[in-house]
N, C-alpha and C positions, 0 to 999 in steps of 0.2 A: 532722269535725274532731277532731284529737287535741290536748287541752289539758293533759294531764298526762304527764310523763316515764314511760316504761315501758309505755304502752298500745300496742295493736297498730298497726303501720304499714300501708302500702298493700298490698292483696292483689294478687298477680301471677297472670296466667293460667297454668294448669298447675302451680301451686305453685313456679314458678321464683323465684329470689331477686330482691329489688329491686336497682336500680342501685347504691344506696349504703345501707348500714345501719351504725349505730354503737350500741353498748350500753355505758352507763356510762362514756363517754369522759371522762377526767379529766386536767387539767394544772394544775400549780402552779408559780409562779415565786417562790421564796423563801416569804414569808408570804402572798403573794397567790394566790388561787385564780382562774385565768383561765377554766377550763372545769370545771364542777362536776357531771359525770355526765350527758353528753349522750346521749339516745336519739333518734337521727335516722333517718328512713326516707324514701327518695326513690324513687318508682316509675321504671321504665324508660321511656325515650322522652320527648321534649319538654323544656321548660324548668322548672327548679326553682329558686326563689329562696330565699336564706338572708338574712334581714333582721333588723334590730334596731338599737338605739342604739349609739353609739361605746362601745367597751369591753365589749360584750356577749359577746365571745369568738368572733366569726365567723371572723376570720382564723386564730386559733389552731386552731379546729376544722378548717378546711379544710387547714391545714398538717399536722395529724395524719392526716387521711384520705388525703392524697396522699403520705404517707411523707416529708415534709420535716421533721417534728418528732415525736420519739418521745413517746407519751403516758405518763403516770404510772400510768394505770389504764384498764380498759375495753378494748373491741375495736372495730375498724373493718373493714368489708368493702366491697369494690367488685366488682360482678358476681359475688358469691358467694365471692370469694377474700379471705382475711385479709391485710390490708395489711402486717402486721409478721411474719407467718409465711412469706409468700411474696412478698416485696417486688419481686423482679425480674419475676415474672409480672404482678403488679398494675401496675407502672409501664409495662409494655408495652401495657397496655389503657387508660391514662389520658393525657390531655393537660392541661397546667397553664399558666395565664397568671396569675402571682401579682401582687399589688399591689407597686409598687416594682420592676418587672421590671428585671433586669440582663442585658444582652446583651454579646456579644463585639463591642465597638464598632469594632475595627480590621479587621473583616471587612465585605465588602459584603453587601447583602441576599441576593443569590444565593449567595454563599459561606457565609453563616450557615445557610441552608436545606440546602445540600449537606453541611455539617458535621453538622448535626443528623440528617439522614437516614442518613449513613454510620455514625455511632456507634450508631444503632438497628439496624444490620444490613440496611438496605434496599439492594438492588443499585444501583450508581451510575447506570445508565441510567434506572432507575425513579425515583430521587431527582431526577434532572434533569427528567424529564417532570412529576412532581408539583410541583416547585418552579416551573417555568414557568407551570403552570396556576394555582397559588396566587398568584404575583406578578401575573398578569393579573387574576384575580378581585378581589384586594385593591387594584387600581389602583396597583400599585407597579412595573410593567414599566419605566417611565421612570427609576426610581431603583434598579433591580436591581443596578447596578454602582457605586452610590454607597455610601460607607462609612456604617455604621449610626450612627457618632458624629455625622454630619451630618443625621440624620433628625429630623423634628419629633416631638412627642409622639404625634400621631395616627399617623404613619408607624411609630413604634416599636411601638405597640399592634398595628398591622396585621401587621407582620413577626413580632411575638411570637406572635400568633394563628396565623399561617401555620406557624410552627415547631411549635406545639402540635398542629396538625391534620395535619402531614405524614405521620405514621405511621397515620392513620385510627383514632384511639382510640375505644373504646366509650363512655367517659365523659369529658367535658371540664369542668374546674374553672376558673372565672374569678373573680378577686377584684377588684372594682371595675373592670371592663373598660372602662368608658366615661368614667372620671375624666380630665379634661383633654383629652378628645377633641372636636374640632370637629364640628358637625352633619353635614357631608358624610362624614367618616370614620366617624362613628357609624352613619350609614345603611348604609354599606358593610359594617361589621361585623355589623349586624343581619341583612342579607340573607344573608351567608355562614353565620351561625349558624342561620338558619331552614332553609337548604338542608341543613345538617348534621343537624338534628333530624328533618327530613322522612324520612330514611333509617332512623329508629328509634333513633338514638343519643340520649344524654342529656347535658344541660348543667346543671351546678349553679353558680350564680353569686351572689355577694353584691353588694349595691348599696345606696346610700343614696337613690337616685332612685326613689321609689315609683311615679311615673308610668310609668317604664320597666319596672319589675317587673310592674305591672298590664298593660302592653301585651304583654309577652312570656311571662310565666309562667302555667302551668296548675297548679302546685303550689308552696306557700309554707311555709317553716318560719320561725318567729319566735323569736329568741333574746333573752334578757335575763338579766344577771347570771350568765352562764355556763351557762344551762340553756335547753332548748327549752320555751317556754311555750305554743306552739300550732303545729300543722302540719296540712296538709290541702289540698284543692283550693282554688284562689284564691277562688272564689265563696263557699265556706263561711267562709273566714277573714275576708273583708271584710264578709260579711253584706249588708245593704242599703245600706251606705255605701261610703266609699273605703277602700283598704288603709291609707293613712296614718292615718285616724281609728281604724281597728281596732287598729293597732299602738300608738297613743297610749293606748288603753284597756287593752290587754294588758300594757303595761309600766308603767302608772300614771303617765304623764307629763303628763296634762292639768292645766293650771292652774299649772305650775311658774313661769311667768313673770309671774304676776299680782300678786305681792306684792313690796314693796320697790321700789327705784329710783324713788321718787317725785320725785327731783330731775331725772331724765333728761328732757331736752327743755324744761325750764323756763328762763326767761330768767335769765342771771347778774346782770342789773341788778335 
């Protein structure tokens, strides 16, 4: 386990680079430091979780790694390529499903996938073939010609994931992918993601649902106050207990709700 920023990350066979690596990643918004020098390392293949309390800097970190937000300092690499020196090459190798996903709502699901594929330069016939397969796997075939504006939250997450997978990226970034998703849709998403990682691809996702992280992830990075406070294999991070308990210890959150509020629950009479 890595518990201090700057210590070595995961070793890769043959000396090849990890799927994701950042060094000293820094971002400030006015007087507030959102990310305070993140040294993140994610091995290739499988699921990697980025977890921590609200305001820890997870979304800001993912936004900088995926080229959506320019850092104020530090570097970010995906598959050995610098995100900000070679952004076009990096974006061709990554898929992104951000929190608060915005879609072209006046397109149908099929049209949305066709549009995404064509702007990535995939031949039209190949886009159509991949789109049909993704719509079927996501259980969206019956809604393929329905406008996205009429999709439910779960359907939006599924069509967003389909769009992120259409170009077969090496690394997939997901920010709270299961938030607001019903159990049936969540199960579909999990099955698709497991098929994706089985081929050797990598998923990096943030979530507040620790049970889900424990079920899916083999590597976990814990953030607090804009820094990585621990990272490593899931079994090492959680030790002999649960991941939730380990995170509470790492961020010093135990006991915060035990003082005050003596009036809560007492009879007003």
